[in-house]
Backbone as JSON, one array per atom type, in Angstrom:
{
  "sequence": "MKNLLRFEELALFILAIYLNSFLPFPQWLFWALFLTPDIGMLGYLVNPKVGALTYNLLHHKGVAIALYFAGYFLVIHELTFVGVLLLGHSSFDRVFGYGLKYADQFTHTHLGMIGRKK",
  "N": [[63.14, 149.54, -165.9], [63.56, 151.7, -167.62], [62.84, 153.91, -166.04], [64.81, 153.82, -164.07], [67.08, 154.42, -165.59], [66.36, 157.0, -166.34], [66.43, 158.33, -163.87], [69.14, 158.11, -163.38], [70.16, 159.74, -165.43], [69.01, 162.13, -164.63], [70.45, 162.56, -162.3], [72.99, 163.04, -163.41], [72.43, 165.39, -164.77], [71.92, 167.11, -162.61], [74.47, 167.01, -161.5], [75.9, 168.37, -163.49], [74.84, 170.95, -163.21], [75.76, 171.49, -160.65], [78.6, 171.35, -161.03], [78.85, 173.5, -162.74], [78.47, 175.58, -160.98], [80.93, 176.11, -159.89], [82.35, 177.47, -161.75], [83.71, 180.51, -163.18], [81.58, 182.15, -164.16], [78.48, 183.94, -164.68], [75.58, 182.46, -163.21], [73.25, 182.46, -164.71], [74.08, 182.27, -167.33], [74.52, 179.61, -168.03], [71.87, 178.69, -168.23], [70.89, 180.4, -170.17], [72.26, 179.56, -172.41], [71.53, 176.96, -172.62], [70.03, 175.47, -174.52], [71.59, 175.55, -176.79], [73.18, 173.3, -177.76], [71.38, 171.99, -179.39], [71.62, 173.05, -181.87], [72.9, 171.34, -183.45], [70.98, 169.93, -184.81], [70.62, 171.2, -187.19], [72.08, 169.96, -189.14], [70.39, 168.11, -190.24], [69.16, 169.42, -192.27], [70.74, 169.0, -194.42], [70.99, 166.13, -194.83], [69.76, 162.99, -193.4], [71.99, 161.47, -192.51], [74.16, 163.29, -192.17], [72.89, 164.95, -190.37], [72.51, 163.23, -188.15], [75.18, 162.85, -187.46], [76.08, 165.5, -186.78], [74.26, 166.15, -184.75], [74.72, 164.09, -182.86], [77.4, 164.57, -182.22], [77.25, 166.88, -180.67], [75.78, 165.97, -178.57], [76.96, 163.89, -177.31], [78.15, 162.25, -174.52], [80.76, 161.53, -173.98], [82.25, 163.35, -175.51], [81.49, 165.66, -174.15], [82.59, 165.2, -171.58], [85.3, 164.96, -172.22], [85.84, 167.56, -173.17], [85.3, 168.99, -170.83], [87.33, 168.04, -169.03], [89.62, 168.7, -170.52], [89.43, 171.49, -170.53], [89.57, 171.89, -167.78], [92.16, 170.9, -167.01], [93.8, 172.4, -168.67], [93.22, 174.85, -167.8], [91.23, 176.46, -168.99], [88.57, 178.12, -168.75], [86.31, 178.59, -170.34], [86.2, 176.39, -172.04], [85.8, 174.35, -170.2], [83.3, 175.13, -169.31], [81.77, 174.7, -171.65], [81.91, 171.92, -171.79], [80.51, 171.22, -169.44], [78.04, 172.33, -170.05], [77.28, 170.83, -172.34], [77.14, 168.27, -171.17], [75.1, 168.66, -169.25], [72.93, 169.4, -170.91], [72.64, 167.15, -172.64], [72.11, 165.13, -170.8], [69.72, 166.06, -169.7], [68.09, 165.92, -171.99], [68.0, 163.13, -172.28], [66.64, 162.33, -170.04], [64.08, 162.74, -170.86], [63.87, 160.92, -172.86], [65.14, 161.38, -175.29], [67.55, 160.32, -177.31], [70.84, 159.52, -178.66], [71.17, 159.78, -182.19], [70.3, 157.6, -184.91], [71.48, 157.1, -188.28], [69.42, 156.84, -190.12], [66.93, 158.15, -189.64], [65.56, 161.0, -187.9], [63.9, 160.37, -185.73], [64.71, 157.9, -184.82], [66.38, 156.64, -182.25], [69.04, 155.77, -179.93], [67.76, 155.09, -177.66], [65.37, 154.16, -178.44], [62.4, 154.6, -180.46], [61.15, 157.9, -181.07], [58.62, 160.43, -180.83], [55.39, 160.86, -182.48], [54.73, 158.58, -184.01], [55.56, 155.93, -182.78]],
  "CA": [[64.5, 149.89, -166.28], [63.58, 153.05, -168.19], [62.81, 154.89, -164.95], [66.12, 153.8, -163.45], [67.96, 155.18, -166.48], [65.98, 158.41, -166.26], [66.97, 158.86, -162.61], [70.59, 158.24, -163.56], [70.37, 160.93, -166.24], [68.67, 163.27, -163.78], [71.61, 162.77, -161.42], [74.04, 163.67, -164.21], [71.98, 166.75, -165.01], [72.17, 167.83, -161.36], [75.92, 167.13, -161.39], [76.33, 169.44, -164.4], [74.49, 172.22, -162.57], [76.7, 171.63, -159.52], [79.92, 171.68, -161.57], [78.76, 174.85, -163.28], [78.52, 176.56, -159.89], [82.33, 176.39, -159.58], [82.97, 178.22, -162.85], [83.65, 181.96, -162.95], [80.6, 182.78, -165.04], [77.19, 184.08, -164.0], [74.78, 181.23, -163.29], [72.23, 182.57, -165.75], [74.66, 181.96, -168.63], [74.24, 178.19, -168.28], [70.47, 178.55, -168.66], [70.71, 181.15, -171.41], [72.85, 178.78, -173.51], [71.2, 175.55, -172.38], [69.51, 174.8, -175.72], [72.48, 175.7, -177.95], [73.61, 172.06, -178.42], [70.4, 171.55, -180.39], [72.0, 173.58, -183.17], [73.32, 170.16, -184.21], [69.87, 169.46, -185.65], [70.69, 171.84, -188.5], [72.64, 169.0, -190.09], [69.3, 167.4, -190.91], [68.82, 170.16, -193.48], [71.53, 168.4, -195.5], [70.39, 164.8, -194.95], [69.75, 162.34, -192.09], [73.32, 161.01, -192.09], [74.88, 164.45, -191.67], [72.14, 165.39, -189.2], [72.84, 162.35, -187.03], [76.57, 163.13, -187.09], [76.2, 166.77, -186.09], [73.49, 166.07, -183.52], [75.4, 163.21, -181.91], [78.64, 165.22, -181.78], [76.92, 167.85, -179.62], [75.01, 165.31, -177.51], [77.72, 162.72, -176.85], [78.7, 162.54, -173.19], [82.22, 161.4, -174.06], [82.74, 164.64, -175.98], [81.28, 166.61, -173.05], [83.55, 164.93, -170.52], [86.63, 165.3, -172.75], [85.96, 169.02, -173.17], [85.37, 169.42, -169.44], [88.67, 167.77, -168.48], [90.6, 169.51, -171.26], [89.34, 172.83, -169.97], [90.01, 171.86, -166.38], [93.61, 170.73, -166.9], [94.46, 173.49, -169.38], [92.71, 176.05, -167.14], [90.47, 177.25, -169.96], [87.24, 178.04, -168.15], [85.29, 178.53, -171.38], [86.13, 175.0, -172.5], [85.17, 173.61, -169.11], [81.89, 175.49, -169.36], [81.15, 174.01, -172.78], [81.77, 170.52, -171.38], [79.42, 171.15, -168.45], [76.8, 172.62, -170.77], [76.94, 169.66, -173.15], [76.74, 167.19, -170.26], [73.8, 168.99, -168.69], [71.91, 169.35, -171.94], [72.41, 165.78, -173.12], [71.46, 164.38, -169.71], [68.34, 166.54, -169.64], [67.4, 165.31, -173.13], [67.8, 161.7, -172.07], [65.57, 162.17, -169.03], [62.82, 162.72, -171.6], [63.89, 159.86, -173.86], [65.8, 161.77, -176.54], [68.9, 159.76, -177.31], [71.68, 159.71, -179.84], [70.42, 159.48, -183.4], [70.79, 156.74, -185.98], [71.59, 157.85, -189.53], [68.3, 156.66, -191.03], [65.9, 159.17, -189.44], [65.68, 161.75, -186.65], [63.13, 159.77, -184.65], [65.31, 156.62, -184.45], [67.46, 156.93, -181.31], [69.58, 154.61, -179.21], [66.81, 154.78, -176.58], [64.13, 153.73, -179.06], [61.76, 155.58, -181.35], [60.52, 159.04, -180.42], [57.63, 161.11, -181.66], [54.02, 160.34, -182.51], [54.67, 157.24, -184.6], [56.57, 155.08, -182.11]],
  "C": [[64.57, 151.31, -166.83], [63.6, 154.11, -167.1], [64.16, 154.96, -164.24], [67.13, 154.61, -164.28], [67.64, 156.67, -166.44], [66.49, 159.06, -164.98], [68.48, 159.03, -162.69], [70.91, 159.49, -164.37], [70.03, 162.2, -165.46], [69.82, 163.59, -162.83], [72.76, 163.43, -162.17], [73.69, 165.12, -164.54], [72.25, 167.63, -163.79], [73.67, 168.02, -161.15], [76.43, 168.26, -162.29], [76.01, 170.81, -163.81], [75.45, 172.51, -161.42], [78.09, 172.03, -160.02], [79.95, 173.09, -162.14], [78.91, 175.9, -162.19], [79.96, 176.92, -159.49], [83.02, 177.25, -160.64], [82.78, 179.72, -162.66], [82.73, 182.71, -163.92], [79.3, 182.96, -164.27], [76.33, 182.84, -164.22], [73.74, 181.28, -164.4], [72.76, 182.19, -167.12], [74.42, 180.5, -169.01], [72.83, 178.01, -168.85], [70.22, 179.28, -169.96], [71.22, 180.36, -172.63], [72.44, 177.31, -173.49], [70.73, 174.81, -173.64], [70.45, 174.89, -176.93], [73.0, 174.38, -178.53], [72.62, 171.54, -179.46], [70.65, 172.15, -181.76], [72.5, 172.43, -184.07], [72.23, 169.6, -185.1], [69.9, 170.1, -187.03], [71.3, 170.93, -189.56], [71.57, 168.21, -190.83], [68.8, 168.16, -192.13], [69.6, 169.63, -194.68], [70.96, 167.02, -195.81], [70.46, 164.12, -193.58], [71.11, 161.87, -191.6], [74.14, 162.15, -191.51], [74.21, 164.95, -190.39], [72.47, 164.56, -187.97], [74.26, 162.63, -186.54], [76.68, 164.43, -186.28], [75.44, 166.76, -184.76], [74.24, 165.26, -182.47], [76.71, 163.81, -181.4], [78.37, 166.17, -180.61], [76.12, 167.25, -178.47], [75.71, 164.08, -176.95], [78.39, 163.05, -175.52], [80.22, 162.38, -173.15], [82.86, 162.7, -174.52], [82.63, 165.67, -174.85], [82.33, 166.43, -171.96], [84.98, 165.28, -170.97], [86.85, 166.81, -172.75], [86.08, 169.56, -171.75], [86.78, 169.24, -168.88], [89.77, 168.54, -169.22], [90.6, 170.94, -170.72], [89.85, 172.91, -168.55], [91.53, 171.81, -166.28], [94.39, 171.83, -167.62], [94.08, 174.86, -168.8], [92.11, 177.02, -168.17], [89.01, 177.14, -169.52], [86.12, 177.95, -169.19], [85.11, 177.11, -171.9], [85.48, 174.11, -171.45], [83.67, 173.88, -169.1], [81.16, 174.77, -170.49], [80.94, 172.53, -172.44], [80.62, 170.33, -170.41], [78.08, 171.37, -169.14], [76.35, 171.44, -171.61], [76.48, 168.5, -172.28], [75.34, 167.45, -169.71], [72.69, 168.87, -169.72], [71.61, 167.92, -172.39], [71.75, 164.93, -172.05], [70.0, 164.78, -169.58], [67.52, 165.94, -170.78], [67.07, 163.85, -172.85], [66.81, 161.4, -170.95], [64.23, 162.03, -169.75], [62.83, 161.74, -172.78], [64.52, 160.21, -175.19], [67.25, 161.32, -176.51], [69.69, 160.15, -178.53], [70.96, 159.16, -181.05], [71.12, 158.46, -184.3], [70.72, 157.53, -187.28], [70.38, 157.71, -190.45], [67.21, 157.72, -190.89], [66.05, 159.79, -188.05], [65.01, 161.04, -185.48], [63.69, 158.43, -184.17], [66.52, 156.89, -183.56], [67.93, 155.66, -180.62], [68.68, 154.23, -178.02], [65.47, 154.29, -177.12], [63.59, 154.83, -179.96], [61.14, 156.7, -180.51], [59.48, 159.63, -181.35], [56.29, 160.4, -181.62], [53.93, 158.92, -183.03], [55.75, 156.35, -184.01], [56.47, 153.66, -182.61]]
}
């Protein structure tokens, strides 16, 4: 089942790259900003609850899709780009098993435990 879910996430990652190709920005910009959603980890400097909130906000596919469609219908290409970027990044993370975080600790995700002490 895990491999099936990984292939599904890989397909969403490829979809994000494809959708990005329709935007009026240079293709390298997607890759240059690809890791920016991980800025949500800075919330862990406050505490695990805030960290989980900020991380999950920038890695939630519902947020990514909402931003994409808002940008699409309002014709705000920058907003559409942010939605595509968030979708691509979060899908790429989930291919490798990094899921949304629980508020108790960074390594506790909706896909299971991550890190050395699984």
